[in-house]
N, C-alpha and C positions, 0 to 999 in steps of 0.2 A: 474571097480574099485569102491569100495563103497565109497560114499561121505557122510560124516556126515553133520549135520546142522551147519550153521555159526552163532555163537553167537555174538550178538552186531553189526551185519552188515546187512543192507538192500540191497539185490542184485537182479537184474533182470535177470532171466535165459531165454535163447532162447532154446526152445525145438524143436526137429526135429525128425520126424518119420523115415526118410530116412537113417539116419546113427546113429552110436553110437560113437560119438566123444568126445574127451576131449579138452577143451580150456585150453591152458596154456599160461600164461601172460609172464613169464620170465624164463630164466635159471639161473644157478649159475654163478658168476663171480669168477674166481680163483685169486690167488695172483698177477698174472702178468696182470690182467685187462682184460683177454680174456674170452669170453663167451663160456661156455663149451657145453651148450645145449639150443636150443631154438625151440619152436613149436608154429605155429600159429592156430593149430587145424584144418587146412584145406588141408594140404599137407602131403605126405608120407615124414617122416623126418628121417634122420640119423645124428649122430653128426660129424661136420666138422669144427673145430676151431670156428671161429666167424661167421659162415654162416650156412644156412640150405640148404640142397641138397634134391630135390624131386626125383621122378622116372625118370623125363627127364634130370636129372643132371643139372638142372637150379638153380643157386645160388639165394637165397633171403638174401639180406644184412640187417642187423639190425642196426638202427642208434639210438643213444641216444643223446638227446640234451634238453636244456632248452630255451624255447622261451624268457623268461624274460631276460636270459643272453645274448641272440643274439640281441633282439629287444629293449628291455625296458631299460636295466641298462648298456649299453656300452656308455662310455663318451668320448672316443677317445682323451684323454688328456685334456678334458674340465674340469674346476674347480667345476663345479656343478655336484653333484653326487646324487644318489638316496638312501634315508635312508633305502630302503628295499633291497639294493644291496646285502648285505651279506646273506639276507634270501631268496631272490627271484632270484637272478641272479648270484652269485658267485660260485655256486657249479658246479662241473664237472658233465658230463652226468652220471657218475656211482656212484653219491653220493646222489641221491634224495630219493629213497625209495626202497621198495622191488623189484619194477619193473626195476629200473635203477640202484640202488645201490647195493652194496655188503652186505650181511647180511640179518637179518629178521626184519620185522617191525611189532610190536604190534601183534604178533601172526597171522598174515595174510600174508602168503608167497605166496601160490599158489591158483589160481582160475580156475574152470573149470565148464563147463555145460555139462551134459550128456543127452542122449535122454530119459532116464527113469525118468527124473524129480528129479534126486538125487540132494542133496544140494551141496554146494561148500565146498571143503576140508578146514579143519582148519589148525591150527598151527601144524607143524611137519609132515604133510602129504608129501609123496614123489610121484614123477611122475614115476611110474613103469609100466605102461601099454605098451604091445607089439603090441596093435592093430594099424593098419594103418587106416587113416582117409580119407574119400572120400571128394571131393570138394563140397562145400555147393552151391547149385543153388537156383534160385528164387522160385521154387515150394516147397522148404523146409522151407520158412519163413511163418509167420503168414498170414492167408488168407486175413485178412482185414489190408491193409497197407495204410499209409498216406504219400503221395509223397510230399517232399519239394524240389522245384527246383529253387525257386527264394527268394530273400530277403523279398519280400512282403508276401510270405507264413509264414515266420518266424514271421513277424510283426502281423499277424492275429491270432497268437496262444496265449492262455492264459498260461503264463509261471508259474504262481502262483499255479495252480491247476493240474498240470500234474502228472500222476501217472506212476508207473513203466510199467503197461500194455499199456499206451498210448505211452511211449517212444519206447516200443519193436515194435510198428507198424510203426515207422518212417523209411522212405527211402529217403536218400538225392541225389540229382542230381550230387554233387560233394563233394570232401573232404573239400573245402573251405566253402560250404554251411553247412556242418556238424560241422566244427569248429566254424563258426559264430553262428550257433544255440546254441551250448553249452556255448559260451561267453555270448550271451544274457540271457541264462538261468541262468548262474552263477551271472550275474550282478542283475538280478531281485531277486535272492535268497540270496545275501549277501556274495559272494566270488568271486574269480578270477580264471582263467584258465591257466595252463601251458601245453605245448606240451610234451608228453612222448615218449614212444617207437614207432618207425617206422619200418615197415618191407617192404623191397622192393625185386622185382625180379632182376634177373641178368641184365635185360634190363634197370633198374632204375625206373620202374613204381612201385608206392606205392600200396601195397595191403592191409595193416592194419595200423591203427593209434590209439594211446591211448592218451587221454587227461586227465590231473590230476588236483587236486585241487592245488591252489598256495601255500598251507601250507603242501604239501606232503613232505615226507622225513625229514631230520634233518640237522641243520647247521653243516657244516664241521669244525672240529677243526683245526684252522690255527694258526701257530705261526709267528707272524710279529712284526714289530716295529712301530705300529701305535701309533702316538702321541695322537690322539683322543680316547676317551673311546669307548668301544664296543657298537654297536646299540643294539636295543631291539631285542630279539630272537623271531621270528615269527613262524618258521616252527615247527610243532608238530607231524608229521607223519601221517597227515590225508590220509585216504585210499579211499576217494571218487574218482571215476574215470568214464570215458565214452570212450567206444571203438567202433570203426566202422570198417567194413571189406567190400571189394568191391565184388559185385556179378559178376561172370565171364560171365554171360549170358546178364543180363539187364544192367551191368556196373553202377549199382547204389550202394550206400553205406548203408548198414544195420547195425543195433545196435547189437552187441554181448555181451557187458558188460555195465551195467549202475548201478552204486552204489551211493546212495545219503545220506549215513550215515557219517556225519562229526563228528569229535571229538573235535570241537571247536565252539565258538558261532559265529553266523552269524552277519555280520555288517549291519548297517542301510544303506538305499539306498544312502544317501548324503555322507556316508563314503566310501561305496563301490566303488564310482566312483574314489576315490583316490588311489585305489590299482594300482600297477604298471601293472598288466595284463589287467585292464580294461581302462587304459589310452592309447589310440591308436591314432596315427596321420594318417589320410587318405591320399590318393595320392594328393587330392585336398588341404588338409592342408599343406602338404609338399611343394607343388607348391606355395601356397599362402606365406608361410614363405620365400621361395627363392625370390619371387617377392617383398615382404616386404624388405628383406635384400638388394636387387638391388636398391631399392628406398631410402636406407639409414635410414629406420624406425628402431628404437630401439625395443628390445624384450618386454620391458614393454608396449609400445604402440601397439605392435602386439597382445599381450594378451588382451588388452583393445578393440582392433577391433574385435577379435574373440568374446569376451563377448558381444559386442554390437550386433553382428550379431546373436549370439545364444540366447540372452535374458537374460544373466547373466553369471557370472563367474563359477557358478556351473554347467552350461550346456555346457560349452566348450568342455570338454572330456579330457583335458590334462592340465598340469601344466606348470609354467614359466620355470622349469628346463628341461622339455621335449623339449621345443622350443630351449633352449641353446644346448641341446644335439643333435638335428637335424641340427642345424647350424654347430656344430663341425662335424657331419658326412659328411655334404656337403663339408667342407673344407678338410675332411679326404680323399676325393676321388681323390684329386690331389696328384701327387707324391711329389712335393715340392712347397712351396709357390711362389718361384722365377719362376719356370718353368710354373706354372699355369698362372702367370701374362703374361709371353711371349706368351704362347700358346693363351690366351685370345686376345691379340693384333693381333697375326697372323691370328686368325680365323675371325677377322673383315674384312680381305680382301675379304671374300665372298660377302659382301654387299658394300665394299669400295675397288675397284680395285687399287686406288692410294695410299692406306695406306702403309707407309714406316715404318718398324720396324728394328732396328739394336741393337745388344747387344754384350757385350764382357764378357768372363769368365776368371777368374784367374787360376793360376796354380793349385790350390787346389779345382777347380770346382765351386767355388762360384761366384755368379753374381757380376761383377764389375760396368758395365755401361749399362743403357737401354734408347734408344732413340726411340721416335716415333712421327709421324706427319701424320695426316689423310688428305683425299682429299680435304676437304672444307678449312682446314687450308692452305693447298698449293694454292688453288684457291684465298683465301683471301690475300696471300702474293704477288700474281701477281699484285694485285690493290693497296695494302696498305703496301708493303714491303719496302717503302723508309726510314722508321725509325724503328730501332729494339732496344728493351730494354729486358735485361735479368739479372736475379738475382737468387741467391740460398737461399732457406729457409730451415729450420730444424723442427725436431720434428713433421713431418707430417705421419710417419709411425713407426712401432715398432722396425725397424732396425736403426732408426735415420739417414737414408741415406739422404744427401742433395738432394733437389727437385729443379731442374732448369726449369724455365718457359721462353721461348721465346715469347715475346708479342709485340703488337703494337697498333695503333688506327684505327678504321674504319671511315667511312664518317659521322658517328653520334658522333665522338669523344668519342667512347666507347672502352674499353679494349677488344682486340681480341687475341686469342692464335694461334701462328704459329707452335710451336713444344713444346715438353716437354721431360724431361729426368730425370732419377734417377741415381745418381752416388755414388760411395763409397768413393771418396775423391775429393779434389779441387786443385789438382796440375795443372801445366801448360799443361802437357800431356793430362790430362782429358778433358780440355777445348778445346785444339786443336782437339781432336777426335770428340767432340760434334760439333764444327763449321764446321768440314769437312762433318759430316753426314748431318748437316743443309744445306750446299751447294748442296749435292746430292739430298736431298728432294726438294729443291727449284730450281732445273734445272740449278745451277750454277749462279743464280742471287744473287748479294751481295747487301746489304743495302747501302743507301747513308750516314746514320748516325747510330751510336750505342751508347747507354747510359748504363753505369754500375755504380756500387758503388765504383769504383777505385780499385778494388782487383788487386794485381800485376799479379797473374796467368792469370786472365781474360785479362788484358792489353796486356800482351806478346802474348797470343793466338790471340787476335784480330789483332795485328800487323802482325802476320804470315799468317792468314787466310784471313782477310779483310784488306789488306794493303792500299787500296783506300778509305776505309770508314772514315768519321770524327768521332773520338771517343770523346764523352763528359762524364764528371764526374758528378755524381749526386750532386745537390746543397745541399740537405738535409744532405747527409753524410758529405760533407765539413763543414757545419755549426756545426754538432755534433762534428767533429774533432777539430774544432776551439775552441768549449767550453772546450774540455778536454786538449788542448795544451796551451791556453792562458787563464790565470786566471782572467784577468780583464774583468768584465762583460760589460763594456762600449765598449769593442772592437767589440762585436757581431753585434749591429746594423749598425756600420760603415762598417764593412766588408760585410754585407749582402747587403747594399745599393750599395757598390762598385762592388760586384759580379753581381747583378741582374740589376743594372742601365743600361739604354740605353745611353751610353756615346761613344764618338769617342775614338780612340785609344790614341791620345795625352792626351785627358782629363783623361782617365783612368790612365795613367802613372803619371800625376800630382797628382791625388787624392791618389794613392798608396803611393807616397813618403811622402805626408802630413801625411797619417795614420802612416807610420813608425816613423816619427818624433814625432808625438803626443803620441804614446804609447811606444816609445823606443824599437822597434822591429828590429833594424838594424842587430843585431847579432843573432836573433832567427833562429835556424836551420829549424824548421818546416815552418816558413814564407818564408825562402829562397828557400826551396824545392817547396813549393806551388807556388811561383812566377815563377819558371822554368816551371811549368805545366799550366801557365795562359791560354794558348790557348786552354785548355781542359775544362775550367770552366768559364772564364770571358765573359760576354755578349758582351763586346766591341770587342773581338777577335773572337767570334763565329758568329757574325752577318753575314748573307748571306748564311749560311749553313742550310739546311732544317731540322728541328727537330719537326715539327707539334706542336709546343708550348709545347713540353715536356722538362722539366728541371730537373726533378728528376725521380728516380726509384720508385715514391711512387705508381704508377699504379700497379707495380709488387707487392708492399707490400699490396695494397688494395685487389689484386686478391688473395693473400695468405690469407688475413683476411676472404674473402668470402669463401674460401676453408675450413676454420674451421667449416662452417656450414655443410660440407659433409664428412670431414675426421677428424680423431683424432690421437694422438701419439700412440695409442695402436693397430692400425689397421694393418693387414697383408698386404702384397704387391698386392696380387690379388685383394682383396677388395678395396684397395686404388686406383688401376688403374681403377676399375669399377666406383667407386664413383667420381673420377676425371672427368670421361666422363659425368657423370651426371651434374657436375658443369659446364663443358664446354657447354653441351646442354642447361643449363639454361641461360648462358650468350649469346648464339646465339639466344635463343628466345627473349631476351631483344632487339636484333637488329630487329627482326621482329615487335616487338611493336613499336620501334622507326620509322621503315619505315611506319607503319600505321599512327602514329601521324603526320609525315611529310607530308603524301600524302592526308590525309582525312581532308577536310575543307580548309579554307583560313585564313591566318594570319591577325590579327587585327592590323592596322597601328598605330604607336605611334608618329613617327616623322613628321616634317612639309615637309620632302622630300618624299611625298607620292608616286611619280612615281618611284624613285630609290628604295624606301622600298618594293614596290610591286614587282619590278623586282627582288630584292634580295630574296624574299620569294619564287619565281618560280625557282630560280637556286640552292639554298643551302638547305640542310636539316635543320630541326627545330633547332637543337643544334647549328649549325654553323651560321645560320640566325640570331639567338640571339646575337652571337658575333659580326656579321657585323652591326647589328642594334645599338649595343652599340658604335661602331666606328663612325656611322652616327650622333649619338647624340653629338659627340664632334666637329662636323664640324663647328657649330656655334661660337666656340671659336678659329677657325682657319681662316687666311686670307691670301690672295695672295698679296705679296709686289712688286714683280718685275717679268717682263717677258722678256725673251731673245730669239729672233728668229734665229735659226741656219739654215743650209742648208736643213736638212730633218727633224729635231725636233724642238720643242719649249720647253725651259726651264723656269719653274716657281719657284720663290722664295716663300716659304711658311713659316710662322711662327705662333706661338700661340699668342693669344690676350696678349697684353702688355708684350711681351716677345721678342722683336726685336733683342736682342743680340744674340739669338740662332735660326737658321732656317734650313729648309730642301729644297732640290732642287728636283723638279719633273719634269721629261722629258715626252714629249707626242709627238708621231709620228702619224701625221694625216692619213698618208697612210694605216696603219694597225690598227690604233686606240690602240696603244701600250703605256702603262704608266709604268714608272719606278720612284722609290723614293729613295733617298740617305739613308733613315732609314732602308732599306732592310727588311721591315717587310713582304712584299709579298714574298720574297725569303725565309724567315726564317719560317714563320707560314703558308703561303698560302692563307691568306685573304688580301684584300686591307687595307691600312692604311688610317688614317684620312686625311693625307696630299693629297693622290690621290683623295679621295672622294671630298675634297675641290676644287681641279682643276676641276673635273667633273661637280660640281655645278657651278663653275665660267664659264665653257664652255657650260652650259645648256644642259648636256647630261642626258637623263633620263633612259637609259639602261645600265646595266653593260656590258662591252665588254667581249668576250669569253676568252681573254687572262687574265683577272682577276678572272675567275671562274675556279679554279683548279679542275680537274675531281675527284680527290680522296675526295673532300668535296662535290661534287655536289649531287643532289637529286637522280640521276639515275647513280650513280657510278657503280652499279653492273650489268648494262645492257649488258655490253660486255661479261660477263660470264654467263648470264642467259641462261639456257637450255643446256649448254655445259657439264653439269656433272650430268647425270641423275640417275646414280647408287650410288651416294655419300651419306653422312650422312645428307644432306640437300635436300629437294625436291625443285627443281628450277621451275618445271613446276606446276602452280597453278591447272591445270586440275587434276593432280595426287593427289594433296592435297585434292581437292574437292571429288574425288572418294573415297578416304580412309576415310574422315570424314563422307560421306553418309553411307558407309557400317557400320562403328562403331555405328553411331546413330541408324541405322536400326536394327543392332543386339541387341542393348540395349532395344529397345522397344519390340522386340521379346521375350527377356529373362524376361522383366517385366510382359508381358501378359501370358507367358506360364509356368512359374514355379509353379503356384499355383495349376494348374490342372495336375494330375498325368499322364493322357493320352496324353495331350499336351506336357508334359515335355518328356515323353518317345519318342513321335513322333519326335519332333524337336532335341532331343539328338541323336537319331539314324541317322536322316537326316544330321545333321552337322558333325557327326563323319565320316559318308561315304564321305561327300564332302571334309572334311579335308584330308582324305586318298587319295582321288583322286587328290587334288591339290598338295599334297606332292609328289606323285608319278609322277605328271606332271612335276613339277619343278626340282625334284631331277634327272630326266633323261636329263635335258638340258645340253648342253656342257658347261663346265666351262672354262673361258679365260685362255689362256696360261700363263699369268703373275700371276695367283693365284694358289698357291701351298698350299692348305689347309692341305694336308697330309705330310707336311714338317716335317721331323724327327728331333727332338731336342735332343741334348746331355742331359745328366742328369745334369741339372742346379741346384746347391745347393743354399740355402738361403744366402744372404750376411751377413757377420758379421757386428755387430753393429758399426757404424761409429762415429768418434769424430768430431764434428764441429769446426770451427775456433773460437778462442777466449773463448773457454769453460774451459780454465785453465789447469794446469798440470794433467796428468793422475793419476789415483789411483795407489798407489804403494802397492804391496803386503805385506803382513805381514812378509815374510821372509826377505825383504830389509829394510822396515822401519815400526816398530810396531806403532799402532794406539795410539794416545795420550789418556791417561787415563783421564776420567773426574773426577775432584776433587771438593770439596765443596768450595764455595766462602768465607766462614767464617773461618773454621779451616784448610782448605787445605788437608783434608784427602779424600780418595777415598771410594766409596760405598754409598754416600748419597749426597744431595744437601743442599743448604741454607735453604730451607723450613722445612727440617727435621733434622737440625743439632742438635747433643746432647748438644751442648754448649749453645743453646738458653735459655734465662731465662724464668721465668714463664710468663712474660709480652710479650714474643716473640721477645725481643730485644736481639742482640748479646752483649757479654761482652764488657767492656769499652776498653780493650787492644787488641781487635780483628783486623784482618787485614781490615775489612770493615771500622772500625772507622778510621784507619790510611789513608785509601783511600779517605774518605770523607774529611779529612783535606787537602790532597794533591789537590783535586778538588777545594776546597775553596781558597787555596793559589794561584793556577794557573788561575782560570777563575773568581774568584770573587764570587762564590756561592757554596753552599754545598748541599749535597744530603740528 
């Protein structure tokens, strides 16, 4: 076939003496979108629908796709989009240009290279040859070839001064290397690359690949209802391309077509980096983004970190919206948000065999309740589960599901978490289910005392599941309810003193009646209901029940406040669960710090009772020791008035200085050195009161007896469980911690010393990769305990519907039931404007004298004595 010269196009031709072949880039696409005829110039071809058949009846499938559409401009529901999306990523595979689209492009439809050095056919040429083409082998390629096997070979090339003859000599070790080379070439010369036609064998192996300019083809005319205006049109039918074909003998990729004539202006280097095709996220970048997300780092801070490492924002290689899109892709990998959260918790059983996860699903398949408790929480409950506080908070996830935290206090008087739950409602049945799951996780152990905010559903659930636990109401919520129910501001201080004061029961009853007479509240319904529940809130009635000094649920509220540093109201459920574990890990690290501060060094003595004070510093943690020392400072104001010797005990009458009308009775058993006081402070809080310490000073005792040192407050409270839980979320063995820290520090030093030198970098990278594969293979082959079912099949759990919290007011009524009130002007009462732009305003901006605003001013003046 005679080929004419190509006008206006610079084309590299590959000549071959061994065959007289024609290279044909594309076939025609009919109205049904089927490819009528395709030839790659190296196989004997016959027409067969959308495939090519060679003499061995092997199919070669032709694929059309746009890399930008698949990699750069998919947003997976994310609100961040790419401005070049319409131009670079929204066209289908058959709409790009003459190679992928239907129709002709700029008089350049077919390209071919013949053995006689003929030119490339121009517009209107038809592929009518009957000749069968032989396969091209390596001996038919140019004699002088330049092999490109690694990325370093690409980096050593001068991309600015390459000629067509130079490109024709290139042979690539893989298709990925060829694609990378053309991307680097494009970036150096002011454009970007899109992947074009792919030809595959029946086995799926790629035999030929074409790469195009990012401006190839034209924008597809779409009719949509976009509210935003159209983006700038960038595609201009550029015909520049680069095609490689695999050699069947050497298995290298050689260049068959290279066209560098663009019909558009080239971008500057600083602008070329912003093209979608040149903005690439490497595997390490994607992993880093995932790690940043797990650490709760925001996208803006991620970009700042990448820019700091790269030496500037212009050297990062991608934009902020690319990071948003990558995060959206990672979230898209999960079938549903709720199922991903459940799966994440279940997968934790691999490293935490004691992890307990339970969930319920509604009739519509949506997640209703989710409860979990890890191994360390369960171990902590064994030691500190005598007091339990739980409360629900809201607006911590985008579904507005109430978040319930079961918490307590450790030996440092710090908040610790026993279990956590996400619920869809706060009815009694939900709390009953939560408490039942809590009992299962804690091996049936019930707490001695429970503190809540007084919610009716919680109270009823506690009576059913924890019938023997003492239930106390939060003092802070009672004071808040008192403010809203009693309008007299003088009532609050009196009620607070009565509620929290250390009175006897008879004294409490007397003060209560005095308060009712003073404020005239005998017939107040709220006061009468509160009195009926006095054993749940009055200190006089609660004394003797252990509450570890907790009187409110403020610890839960404080924990919710700390959680605000890790989660927010727009966070999905999976990310919420992950960030919550970060928050818990931070609180547990605070315990490690407190252990260090309590055990490192010796306390400086403040009181005159130096022997007792030093004994206290050896028994209690630092935080509890400070509380005991404050009690010891009050001993000087306490004196022993009377002593009564009984058969086995001695009773001491103790009173404050110049307060002989009120005293306490302390009993001492010399046989076991046991002390008891009528104030019941030891039984309620767990630390000795000033009355007991005063008797100890009177008896000249210089060491605190063991019965006064409660184990849950002691310095070595966790020794009983140390080393019993090796596979949990906390390392109990200090040797394991030391080993891990040593390896981490050594790895950092190796990385700091080897990354600058290329040879050292390759050496250690290969070594560490091999060792990582070996270790993974070693531990993956180990037997998994029977109680761990990582491959547990989950039903299709749908995301929960948005919940409504208590006290949020009536629900929004649809427009069909109650239309929304029309906003009207405050001056004239008409709709469509407000008082700032009312047409009745005068030139001075004042309303007319007879306006409704003037009449309202008169009413305010008459009723309250002032005018507006």
